[in-house]
N, C-alpha and C positions, 0 to 999 in steps of 0.2 A: 307258407307251409307251416303246419303245426309242429312245434318242438316236442320231442318225446321226453317224458319225465323218467329218467332211468331209475331214480329212487323209487318211484311208484312201481315200476316193473319188478325191481328187486324185491320190494315188499310183497308183491303178488306171488312171486316165485316162492318166497319163504312161507307164505300162507298156504300155498299148494302142497307143501311137504310137512306142514306142522304136525299133523297126526302121526306121520311116520317118525319124525325126529323125537316127538314126545314119547312114543312107544319105545324107541331106542334107549332113551335116557332111563325110563322106568324099568326096562328089561335088566338093568344092572343090579337091581335089588330094590326093596321098598324105599320110597323116596317121598319127601314132603314137597308140597307145591312150590315153596320158595326155593328149594334146592333145584327143582326143574328149571325155574326161571334163571337161576344163577348159572346153571350149566349151559343153557341156551345163550345167555349173554356172553359167557366166557368164550363160546365158540362163534361169536358174532352172528348169531341167529336171533337177534333182538326181538323180544316179544313183550308187550306190555302186560302188567299184572291182570288187567281186566279181560285179557284174551285167554289166559290159561285156565281160569276157573270154569268158564262155560265149556271149554274144550274137554277138560277132565270129566265134567259132568256128562257130556255127550258120549265120551268113550266108555264111561262106567255104565250108562244106560244101554249102550250097545253090547254090553257083556264083555268088553275087552279089558276092563280094569275092575279091581276090587280095592277096598281100602280097610284099614284098621286104625283104631285110635290108640295112640301111645302117649304115655305121660311125658311131659316136658320138664326139664330141670329148671326152666326159666319162665314158666307161664302155664297157660291152660293146655290140656291134651292136644296133640296134633294128629291130623289125618295123614296117614302114609299110604301111598298108592303102590299097587303091584299088578303085574299082568296076570290075567286069568289064562287058562289053557287056550281059550278062543283068542285072547289077545296075543299070545305067543304065536299062534297059527297065523293071525293077521300080520304080525311083524315079519314072520318068515316070508309070507306072500309079498308084502311091500318091499322087503329087501331084494327079492328076486326081480321085482318090477323095477326098482331103482337101478340095479345092475344092468338090466336090459336097456333102460333109458340112457344111462350113462355111456354105455358102449355105442349106442346109436348116435347120441349127440357128439361124442368124441370123433366118431367117423365123419360126421358132417363138418366138424371143425377142421379136421385134417384135409378134407377135400378141397 
């Protein structure tokens, strides 16, 4: 019988909600990409740096994010991301979906 790799399953679960949790972090206010990574790592939602940049680009191209350049005290200007109106609407929709899934899963766990 093949042994199931729980780390792989956990990784796939995190990838499945990465758009949602990234939008959640950005919804708190304009944020720099490394700040997003730090927040995800702090909450044990580990993401490698090479994952976040294509994700941010995809979310921006979908009209969910916008960015602005801001001067940095310690180097070149930085790109700060913020939600667009469409991004906030998507976050609201995903939040409701998350709550529904959480209730369903919790019911299954308790049964």
